[in-house]
C-alpha positions as CSV (number, residue, x, y, z in Angstrom):
1,M,0.0,-0.1,0.0
2,R,1.4,3.5,-1.0
3,V,0.9,6.0,1.8
4,R,2.2,9.5,2.1
5,F,1.8,12.2,4.6
6,G,2.7,15.7,3.8
7,P,5.2,17.8,5.7
8,W,4.9,18.9,9.3
9,Y,3.5,22.4,9.9
10,P,2.6,24.4,13.0
11,L,-0.9,23.3,14.4
12,A,-1.7,27.0,14.5
13,E,-1.6,27.1,10.6
14,V,-3.7,24.2,10.1
15,G,-6.4,26.2,8.3
16,A,-4.2,27.0,5.5
17,H,-3.0,23.4,5.0
18,A,-5.5,20.7,6.0
19,P,-8.2,19.9,3.4
20,A,-11.9,19.9,4.2
21,A,-12.3,16.3,3.2
22,E,-11.9,12.9,4.9
23,G,-8.4,12.1,6.0
24,I,-5.9,11.3,8.8
25,L,-4.2,13.8,10.9
26,Q,-1.1,13.3,13.1
27,V,0.0,15.7,15.9
28,R,3.3,15.8,17.7
29,L,5.4,18.0,19.8
30,A,7.5,20.4,17.8
31,T,10.4,19.8,20.2
32,G,11.0,17.2,22.8
33,L,9.7,13.7,23.6
34,V,7.1,12.1,25.8
35,D,8.1,9.1,27.9
36,Y,6.0,6.0,27.0
37,P,6.5,2.7,28.6
38,R,8.6,1.2,26.0
39,G,10.5,4.4,24.7
40,K,10.1,8.0,23.8
41,S,8.1,9.7,21.1
42,A,7.1,13.2,20.1
43,M,3.7,11.8,18.7
44,L,0.6,12.8,20.7
45,W,-2.4,12.1,18.5
46,Y,-3.6,10.1,15.5
47,G,-7.0,10.8,14.1
48,H,-9.4,10.0,11.3
49,A,-12.0,12.6,10.5
50,L,-14.6,13.1,7.9
51,D,-13.5,16.8,7.6
52,T,-9.8,16.9,8.4
53,R,-9.7,20.7,8.5
54,A,-12.6,21.0,10.9
55,A,-11.0,18.4,13.2
56,A,-7.6,20.0,13.0
57,L,-9.1,23.6,13.6
58,A,-10.8,22.3,16.8
59,L,-7.4,20.9,18.1
60,A,-5.7,24.1,17.1
61,T,-8.2,26.1,19.1
62,A,-8.1,23.8,22.0
63,H,-4.3,23.7,22.2
64,A,-3.5,27.4,21.2
65,G,-0.1,28.4,22.5
66,N,1.3,24.9,22.7
67,D,4.3,24.1,20.5
68,L,2.6,21.4,18.4
69,V,3.0,20.5,14.7
70,C,0.8,18.4,12.5
71,R,0.5,16.8,9.1
72,H,-2.2,15.1,7.2
73,L,-2.4,12.3,4.7
74,I,-1.9,13.4,1.2
75,E,-1.7,10.2,-0.8
76,I,-3.2,6.8,-0.3
77,E,-4.9,4.2,-2.5
78,D,-8.6,5.1,-3.2
79,A,-10.1,1.9,-1.9
80,T,-8.5,2.2,1.5
81,D,-10.7,2.4,4.5
82,L,-9.2,5.4,6.4
83,G,-10.8,4.5,9.7
84,A,-9.2,1.1,9.5
85,F,-5.9,2.5,8.4
86,C,-5.9,5.0,11.3
87,A,-6.6,2.0,13.7
88,R,-3.6,0.3,12.3
89,L,-1.3,3.2,12.9
90,L,-2.6,3.4,16.5
91,A,-2.1,-0.4,17.0
92,E,1.5,-0.1,15.6
93,F,2.2,2.8,18.1
94,V,0.8,0.7,20.9
95,R,3.0,-2.3,19.9
96,R,6.1,-0.3,19.7
97,F,5.6,2.1,22.7
98,G,3.4,0.1,25.0
99,T,0.4,2.5,25.2
100,R,-1.6,4.6,23.0
101,P,-0.2,8.1,22.3
102,M,-0.8,10.8,24.9
103,Y,-4.0,12.1,23.4
104,L,-4.6,15.8,23.4
105,R,-7.7,16.8,25.4
């Protein structure tokens, strides 16, 4: 399966980047790492949304002032179930780091 995410950009600038379409969004710390049970990662959130821009704007509003970056899926095979693909990303994170990413609230 061919998958490609776009470049990382500040979460505060998401309105200019994320599409108003179904997709997957990733959010991580711009600098630094989070301690997880089996290692460290900057990743904080993976999400599938029917409107990627709306979901990202909600995160940007809720976490204004935090040093976060995000990126969204820009290429994947058309027949891919994005919800299932996002679930696989989360499962791989859990396998590697021992827990789900520290979700933004």
